[in-house]
N, C-alpha and C positions, 0 to 999 in steps of 0.2 A: 611833686606828689606822684607816687607810683600809679601806673596806668590802671591797675586793678582797683585800687582805692578810688581813683577818679571816676571809673565806670560805675562802681557801686554807689557813690555819692550822687552821680547824675541820675541813675535809675531811681534812687530813693526820692530825689527831688521831683522827678517826673511823676512818680507814683503819688506823692503828696499833692502835686498840682492836679492830677486827675481826680483824686478823692475830693479835693476842695471844689473842683468844677462839678463833680457829681452831686455835691451837697448844695451848691449855690445856684446851679443852672436849673430853672424850672422846666418841666416837660408837660405837654398838654394831655395829661392823663388824670383819672380819678380812681379811687379804690372803693370796691364794694366788699363788705364782710358780713358775717352773720350778725343779725340784730337780736334783741330780746324776743322771747316768746311769751304769750300771755294766755292763760287758761280762761276761756270765755265763760266757764262755769264757776270761776272763782272770783277773787278780789284783786283789785289793783289800787295801790295807795290807800288801803284801808277801807275801801267800799266795793260792793259787788259791781262787776263789769256790766252785767245785765240786771236791770231793775224793772220789775213788772208790777203794776198796781191796777186793781180793778178786775183781776181774773185770778182764779186759783192756780197756784204753782206747786211743784212737787220737788222733793229732794233729789239731788243728783250726786253722782260720784264719778271718779275717773277724770280724764282730761279731754278737752276739745280745744287745743291750743292754736291760736292764730300765730303766724310767724312774720318776722320783719327782716329787713336788710338795712344795715348801717352804711351810709355813704359819706365820703368826704365832701365838704362844703364847696359851693361854687367859687368862692374866693380863695380857696386853699391852693397854694402852688406846690405841687408835688415835685420832688427832685428825682434825679436819675437813680440814686441809690434806693430810695423808697420804691420806685417803680420796679426795679429789678428784684428787690426783696419780695414785693407783692406778687410778681410773676412766678417766683419760685415757691411761695407759700401755698399750701393746699386749702387753707381756710379763708382765702381772699381772692378777688378777681380785679385785675387792672383793666380798665376800659377807657376809650377815648373820652375826654372831658365833655365833648359835644353830645355824647350818648346820653348823659345824665342832665346836661344843661344845654339843650339845643338853642340855636339862634341867639346866643349871648344871654340867655335867661339868667337873671340874678338869683341868688339863694332865697331872697325874700319872695320873688315871684314864684319860684318853684315850691316854696313852703305854702304859699297861699293856694296854688293849684292843687297841691296834695291835700290840703285841708278841705277844699271843696269836694274833691273826689271822695275823700273819707266820709264826709257828711252824706253825700249821695249814696255811697255804698251802704251806710247804715239804714237809710230809708228803704232801699231795695231789699236789704236783708230782712227787714221787718215785714215788708209786703210779701216776699217770697215765702217766709216761714208761715205766716198766717194763712196764705193761700194753700200751702201744702197741708195745713190742718183744717182746711175748709171753713176757716173763720172769715166772714165777709170784711172786705176793706173797700171803702169808698174812694174812688179816684176821680180827679177833675183836671182838665187842662187849664193851665194858668199862664200868665205872662211871667216868664222867668227873669228876663232882663230887658231893658229898653236902651237902645243905642243912643248915645249923645248926639244931639243935633239931627235926629232922624224925624221922619214924619210922625212917629208915634210919641215923641217926647212931649210931655205935658198933657197928653190925652189918654194914654194908657200907662199903667203903673205896675211895678212888680207885685204879684199876688192877685191881680185882677183875674177873675175866673172867666175864661173864654167859652161861651156856650155855642156860638155860631159865627160863621163868616159868610157874609152875603146871604144870610138865611139858611145856610146849610150847617147842620149840627156837626160839631167836632167831637171826636172821642179819643183821639191820639194827638200828641204834640205835632207830629209830622203833617196832620191834616191841615193845620193852619197855613203852612208855607205852600202846600199844594193849591189851596183855594185862593190865596193871595196871588199866586203866579198865573192864575187864569185871567187876571187883569193885565193890561198893558201899563207901562210907566206913565204916570200923569192921570190915570183914571182913579175914580173913587172906589173904595171898598168899605163895607159896613161891618163892624165888629159888634156882636151882641155880647155884653159882658155883665158880670156882677162885680162891682167895685171891691177892692181888697178889704177895705174896712167892713163893708157889709158882710162879706163872706167870712171874715174872722169872727165877727159877732155871732153869726149863725152857727159856726162851728163850736164856739164856746158854749152856746145854748143847746148844742146837740141837735140842731135842726139843719135842714137843707137850705142853702142860700137862696133868698128871694130878692126881687127888686132889680131886674135886669135893665140895662140901658143900652142904647144904640150909639156907637161912636163912629163917625165917618172920617176916614183918613184918605189922603191923596197919595197914591203910591209913587215911588221914585224908582229910577233905574238902578239896578244892582251894579256895584263896581265889578269890572272884569277881573277874574282871578289871574288871567294872563294877558297883560296889555298888548303883547305882540300878536295875540290871536283872540281878539274880542269875540265873546259869544253873543248870541242873540239877546235882544233886550229882555231883561227879566225884572219883574216888578217886586219891590220889597217895601215894607213899612218900618223896618228897623226894630224888630223885637225878636227875642228867642222864646219859644214856647216850651213849657215843661209840664211836669205832672205833680200835683199836690195830693197827698193821701190823708184820709181821716180814719184813724184807727178806733176800734170799739173799746179799747182800754189803753192804758199808758204803758209803753215799752220804751225805756231809755237805755242807751249804751253809754257808759261812763268810762272813757279811756283817753287820757291826755298824751300829747307828744307822739302821736302816731298819725301818719298820713297815707294817702293813696287808697285805691279801691280794692286791694287784694284780700282784705279780711272778710269780705262779704259772705262767702260760703260758711266760714266758721261761726260768724255771728248768727246766721240763720239756724244752724244746727244747735247752737247753744240755746236759742229762743225756743226751738221745738222741744229740746230736752226738758227745759224748765216748765213748759206748758203741758207736758204729757207724763203720765205715771210710768214708773220704771226708769231704767238708765239706758240711754242710747249706746253708751260705750261698754256697758257691763263692767265698769271699773277699769278698763284699759286706758293706756296713755295714747291718745290719737292726736296728731297735729295735722295741719293742712293749710292750704291757701287756695285762692281763686276768687275772681270777681263773680258777682251774681246780678242778674237783672230781675225785674219784677215777676217774670214768669218762671224764675228758678233755674235759668240756664247759667252754667258755670263757664267763665271765660279765663283766658290765659293771663299770666302775670310775668313780671321781670324778676331776675335774681333767683331763679328756682334752686340752683345748686347751693347758694348761700343759705337759703331757707331750710334745705335738707340738713345741712351741717348744724344749723342752730337748733332744729327740732331734735336731732339725735343727741346733741350735747345736753339738751334739757331732759332727755329720758324717753322720748317718743319711740314707740315700736311700730306704729303705722302712720303713713303720711298720705292724706287725701290729695291727689295730684290732678290738676286740670288736664283734660285730654290733650290739648295742644302743647302742653309742657312735658308730656310723658317721655318723649324720645330723649330730650336733654337731661331729664332727671334720671332716666335709666342708665345713661352713659356714665354717670358718676354718682352712684348711690352709696351713702355711708353704710358700713357694715352694721347689721342688726336692725336696719330700717326697711320695712316692707312698703313698697309703693302701691297705692290703690288708685286706679284710673276712675275719674268721675267726669261726667258730662252735664249732669243736672243735679239739683238738690235731691230729687227722688233717688237718683243713683247713689248718692252719698248715704242717704238713710238706709237703703237696702244693704249697702256694704257694711254699715255699722251693725246691722242685724246679724250679718255673717260673722263679723268679729266677735260680737256678743255671744254667739253660739259656741265659740271655742274651736271652730273648725274653719280656719281661714283659707282652706284650699280652693274654695270657689270664688275668691275675690278676683275682680277684674284687674289684671296687672298691666304694668307699663313695660314696653320693650324698647331697646335702643335702635331697632331697625326701622 
C-alpha cells in the first residue's frame, strides 16, 4: 500500500475513533438554554394565569412576561461533542453539572425543591402586590416543618400558629429560633400555639384563630455544622418556622411545569395591573425576572443571559432586570432589548409608568461596569 494512502487511511481511522470517543464519553457538564416565556396577564393552557375572585378587576393590555431557563436533566450524560457545540452556540451556556445539581442532588430532588420555591414565590408575590396597593394582608408565624425524631415531633405540627415562646410574643419566623436559643440544651421551653386545625377552621370562617394551648418541649443540643470545630452548645426543638398569610380575597396563580422563585416580580406586577384601572405597560411588551419577598424587595436570579434571549425572541422590548444581575445582563444584551434596573416592586411600577409615557429616556439602566 502506498505510503500516502496508508497515511490518509490511518488519519481517517483516528478521526473516526476521536468522533466515536466524543460521542460516547460523557463529560461532567450540563446545558442551560432559553426556556418559554409566559404573559402573566394572559392565558396558559386555556386558562388565565392570574385568577382573582372577590375583588373588582380591570382589563389589561400588553405583556408582563415571566421568563424561564431550560436545563438538561440530572441524569443526562452530555458528551464532548455536545459540550463543544454548546460552548460555541450563542443561545446556550455549558456549566459544570454540579452547578445545577450540587451534592449529587437527583432530578427528582431538584424538581421538588424548585416546586417549593415556586410556591413560596407565589405567596410572596401576592403579599408584595397587595401591600403595594395598601390592601391589608394578615400574617401569622406558623410551624412550617417538624424534624423527624426531634423534641417537637408529635407535639407540634405543620400549620400550628405560634403566638409566643416562653411568654414572649413572636411576630417573625426568626423570633422563634432566637427565643429558643436563650435556653440551654436540656431545659424546657414553652410554646403558645393555636393548633393547625383550629386555625384552618377560623380562617375558613373569616375569623381570627382562638383557643391557644401551651406546649412544653425539652430542648436538645444542635448538631455542629463543623465537627472539627464544634461551636458552643445551642438549643433546638426541631422545627422550622414560617409565615402564613390570609388574604382578603382569592388570588390564584395557575401555571404548571414551572419551578424556582424567579417569577415573583412579574407575578406581583400582573396582580397589580389586574387590580388597578388603566394599563401598567401602556400596551408595550415588557418581560422580566427577579425573586421578591413580602416587603417587595427584588432579588437576583440565575441564567439571566438565557432569559434575555428568550424574552427578545418572544418579542419583548423592555426587560426588568434585578439590580444584582445588571452587570452580567449588560455585558451581553440582545439587540433591540432595553434593560431596566429594578431593586424593588415600587421601582418596577415607576419604570412601567415611564415606559407607558412613551419617553423611556429616564429609565434606570444597567451597565456592564
